[in-house]
C-alpha positions, -999 to +999 in steps of 0.1 A: -563+242+299-569+260+266-554+292+281-523+272+291-519+259+255-521+295+241-493+307+264-469+279+255-445+287+227-434+261+202-397+253+204-389+249+167-356+253+148-361+272+116-361+266+087-383+235+092-410+215+074-445+221+088-478+206+078-511+224+080-543+206+077-569+227+059-606+219+058-631+232+033-659+221+009-644+227-025-610+213-034-605+236-064-613+267-044-590+255-016-561+249-040-568+283-056-566+298-021-532+281-016-519+297-048-530+331-035-514+326-001-483+306-009-461+303-040-471+270-055-435+256-057-430+263-020-456+238-008-467+202-012-504+195-012-520+160-006-555+148+000-561+136+035-598+126+038-634+135+032-661+138+059-686+109+063-713+129+046-690+142+019-696+178+026-660+187+037-626+175+028-592+179+043-559+186+026-524+184+040-502+214+031-465+209+038-444+241+038-408+249+047-410+277+072-383+303+077-393+317+111-420+319+137-433+350+120-436+331+087-454+302+104-480+326+119-484+346+087-492+314+067-516+302+094-534+336+095-535+338+057-551+304+054-576+310+082-587+343+067-595+329+032-632+322+027-626+289+009-609+275+040-632+267+069-606+255+094-568+252+098-551+227+121 
């Protein structure tokens, strides 16, 4: 089933608003990472939740994407940053 999901393409019309959920342990470092990856004025950041033990937190990052290439580049940039543990 996972393989089938990877082969499916999203049918999006660009430009469009897209929300990434990013998970990490330090909000300041995560926000700093966002500043390195995305121009600050091009995204909206909001707190989502904290893990039960308080070790991790999740932020919603809403971005207007211009293309599929842009969507993938933002995802890969977020995923590659050491302050961000997971991107959904």
